N, C-alpha and C positions, 0 to 999 in steps of 0.2 A: 649607632643606636646600641652597641655593646659598650661602648665606651661612657655613653651618658648612663647607662643602668650600673655600671663600676662606679661612675663618679656618685652617684646616689647611694648605691650601698655601702661607701666609704662615709659619706657624710652621715650617714643613718649608725652606722658603727662607730664614727669618731663619738658622735653624739649621747652615746649607752655608754661607752667609757665614761664619758665627761660625768655623766650624771652619777654614775656609780662612785667615782671620785668625789662629786659635791657631796653626797648623802654620806661618805666614810665621813668626812672632815666637818659635817655639819654641826656646827656649837649645840644643838637643840635636842641631837640625836644622841640616845645613852651607846655610851661605847663607841663615840667618835674615837677616830685618830687623829693624834697631835698633827695642827698646821702653824705655817709661820704666819698666816691670812689671820687666823683669831689670837696668837700672840701678840701680833702688834697692836690689836685693840685692847689689849688690856695699859695700853702706853699714854700719858697723855697726848701722843701726836694724832690719836687717830681719838680716845674717848672724846676730848674737848676739843676735836677739829682743829687744829693746831696747821698751819703752813709749815712744810717739812725746810729745814737747811736756814729758816729764817726765825722759828718762833720753837723749832725745836729741831736737835739733832737727828740724824738721819741715816744710816751705816749703809746705805745703799744708794747709785749712783742717780740722777736728777729724773731721768724719765721714770725707774723705777718710785722716787717718791713721789712723784705727781700723778701716779697710778693710786698709791694706795690714799693720797689727799682726795683725789676726783671719789674715790670709795665713802673715805671718810665723811664728805661734805652728803653724799648721797642719804648716807646713814643715818646725818646729823647724831651722833654719839648711840644710835642704838644697834645691837652686835650683827641681829639678823640681817637686816638690812644693808648694812655697810659689808656685809659677807656676799650677799646676794649681788651687789653691785662689783665688786670685785671678783666673784665669782665670772659674771658677764664678758669682764673685760679678757680672764683666762680664755674663756671658753671662745671668746671671736680669734684671738690669737691663737690657740688650736687649731681653729678651724683653718685659719692661716694657712699654718704652718702644713694640715696634711693634705690639703689641695693643692700645694706649690710642690709637696715632694709628690705626688700622683703627678701632676702637671709632668714633671723632671721624669720621671718613670714611665710614661707615655712616650714623652721623647724619646728614651734611653732603651726602651724595649724590654723593660723589668719587669717581669711576672708580680700580678698583683699581690699574690699573697704574701707576699714580703714586708708591705706596709701596714698588714694585719698582724704578721707576728713580730714584727718590731716595732713599730710605733703605736697602734691604736689598741691591742690586747695586753701588749707589753705589762709586766705587772708593776717596773716601777712607772709606764703613764699612770694606768690608774692609782697607784697610792700618792703619787706624788706630784699631779698634774693639778689638781687645785691646793697649792700648798705654799707658794712661790713666783716668783714671777720669772723661771726658768724656762717656761713654753713662751712668755713672750721674748725673752731672748734670742730662744733658738729659732722662731718665727721670723724674727728680723735677719739673723744672720744666715738661714736657706735660702730666703726669699734674694737676699744680697750678691749670694753665691750664683743663683741662679740669672740674674740678671747679667752680673758677671760674664758669666757663661754665654748668655747674648752678644755682649761685647756694649751692654748699653753701662759703661764705666761710672758715668758723673752719679747717674739713680742708686748704682750699687754703691757707689760709696758713701751716700747719703744713709741709705737703710744700713751700711755696716757702722756708721757714726750713731744710729740709733738702736745699735744691737750693743755698743759700747758703752752708751746713756743710759743700759739698763741692768749689765754687768759686764766688767771691762776685759772679759777672757777672751775673747775673738779677737782681742789685741796679735795674740801670737800667731795668728791665720795671716797677719798682713805682710808677714815676708814674700808667703809663698804667692800673694794675689801681686805684687809689686814685680814680685820675676816673672810674672807668666806676662806681664805689659809689654810690649814691644820697645820700648824709648825711653828717654828719663822726662821727655815730654807729657808723655801719659801717664807717667809713675808720679810727677811731682803732682800735674791735675787730678790726681785720685786723692793724694794724700793732702790738700786743700782740700777738697770737696768732703772726705773726711772728717779731717781735721776742724775746720772749720765750725760746726753747729757743735764740737763739744768745745772748743775755746770760750763762744760766746757764752754758753752758758755757763760754765764754771767759772768761768773769769766774773761774770756777771755777779752768782753766788758769792763769790772769794771778797768781792767789793761790797756788797751786802751785808755779809756775815765774815768776820774777818777767823774765824773757827771753824768756816765751812771745809774746808780740807782735812783740817784735823780729825772732824767728827766723823766726816764721811769716807776719805779715803785710806787715812791711817789707823781707822778701825780694828781692820780685821790684821793690820800689821803685828797689833798688841795680841792677838788670839794663839792661843794653844796648837796643839796637836787636836786634832781630830778626826777621826777613822782613816789616817795615815798608817799605812803596815808598818812603815819604821817606828811606829810607837813601842815595838819590841825591844829594838834596837836602844830604843831613850825610854825608859821607862820612867824616869823621875822626871817629875814636873822640872827640875832643878837644872836638867839637860837639855830643855826644850828651845833654848835658843840653838844651840847645836844644833840639835833638829834641822832650824830652818836653816842653817848654814848649808845642810847636809842636801838641805831637800832642795833650794836655789844652785847647788852644783849640780846636782843629779837632772833635775830640769832643765840647765842651759847646756847639758851633755845632751841628753835625748832629742832637744829642740833642734839643736845643731845638725842630729844625727839626721831628720829627716828635712830639715833645711837644705842640706849639701848633698841630698841624696838624689837621684833622678828616678823615683821610683813611686806610681802609681799616679792614679787621675786627679782631679779639685777635689771629689768628695774622697776618694782614697787617703789622701793626702793629708785634709782637714780632718779626719777621723782619726790617723795616727797622733798628728800635731796636738788634739786635744786628750786623747789617750792618753801620752805621756804627759800632758800637764795634769790632769787627775790623778795620775800614778806618783806623781812626785810631788804634788803640793801638800804641804802641810795641812790642810783643809780640803777634804775631800766628802762634803756631806751627802746623803745618798739621795736626796733630788736632781745632783748637778749631770748625774745618770742618762737624764733625759737630753743635755746636749748631743749625745753622741747617736741615739736612737735614731736618728734620719738619716745618719751616714750608713750607720750599719743598714738599713732600708735602701738604701742608694746602690751601697757597693753589691746589694743585690746577691748575698751567697748564705745559704746554710751554716749556722754556726752553734753545734751542740753546746758547746761551752758558754754562750749566751744564757742559757738556761741555771746555769751553775751561778753565774754573774746577778742575775735577776734574783731567784730564790735568795740569796745571799744579802744582796742591795735592801731586797723589801723586810728582809728580816730583821735589820741593824734599826728599823724605827719600831717594829714590834715588841723588840726586845730591850728598849732604849731605858725606860722606865721598871724595868724589872731590876734593875743594879743600882748599887749606893753612888757608884761611880764609872759612869759607861766609858767614861775615857780613857780608862786605864787598858792596860795588857791583861789578857787574860778573860777578860768579863764576854760575855754571848755577844754584843755590837761589833768589841772588836774582833774578837773570832772571825764574827760573819764579814768586816771590813778586808779580813787578812784573806779570806777566802775569795773574798769579791774583787779583790788586786792579783789574784793569781790567775783569777778566769780572764779578767781584763789584759792582763799581761799575755796569755796565750791567744787572745781574738787578736792583741794587735801583732805579736810576732807571724800570726798563722797571715794576715792580712798584709804585714812589710811582707814577708816571704812570697807568697801567692803574685801579688803584684809585682813583683821582680821575677818572676817565672819559675821560682821556687815552692816549695813546701816544706815544713816540720814533718823530720822522721825521727825515727827513735830505734835506732841500733843496739841491739843486745847481742852483748858478747858468748860463746859458749866456754861456761869454766875449763874443759877439757878439751884439749885437741884431737881430734880422730884421725 
């Protein structure tokens, strides 16, 4: 009875959180906050209801394109119906995410309070939930990991594939999943179920449109630094190619350190890998924080630095349009991005050390020996 009541409270609270996000981005409400959903509408892809990747290029993987196309068909070139259709898809994904996390928490006896702190009423959830495809990606990822823990590997792999077809970032978790499997036969089977949908969809689109890979996957390779803390090390745009090399090397080091360690459970390791990715990637858009919120929930530990991270992360979009060039070091968004990175690094280090049975300590040496 208590579990059923709590589940209903979680659904109501999640719905309230989503409604707030829906309203603050609504295109017809004065003072609305920018969202990628509305920015897509200004493209011929949406306004003229064109087929992504075939009639018009799109810089997100195919499942993200399908969501956009379905929304544009329903919208018929009109902004509000399109926005509503997109919002319904995101709301459905968010409910799936929340209920999956709630189920895992119940199975692991994690106190329910953490789902409200880290996932439902987190400022980043409210501001960036109805914003992009991040919640769809995260829902598929968490669901995949839940079924992985239940040894339903084939279904897990298909869901993991769906996550990659929305955003590719979950690929960095693949090595730890394969390491958990007991033999090479199981690993090959998991890889097969994971890769098959990706290959079929992507090869098919490449055959139909020879510029598909270039327009979709190489688009962000040409992107400059965005909200990466190391913009302060590479303040000139002329040095950003070097910054990307620095990013790749730093990411490789961080990921390998987690791969080779024997620290943490599946959710702790996933959180650490995603955090390393966010901290070392040359693009760390604020909506990406949604990726790590379910994992903080499932770690089930109070993190005071979380509020610093969240305040800074929400501040990025709120100050973005106040600057002439918000990508430059010293601007408000980049100062906030630096604070965000510092807070996330602290949470990452704290999680790693506590998972290994240690904790962060600060030793102060006396100036004078007595």
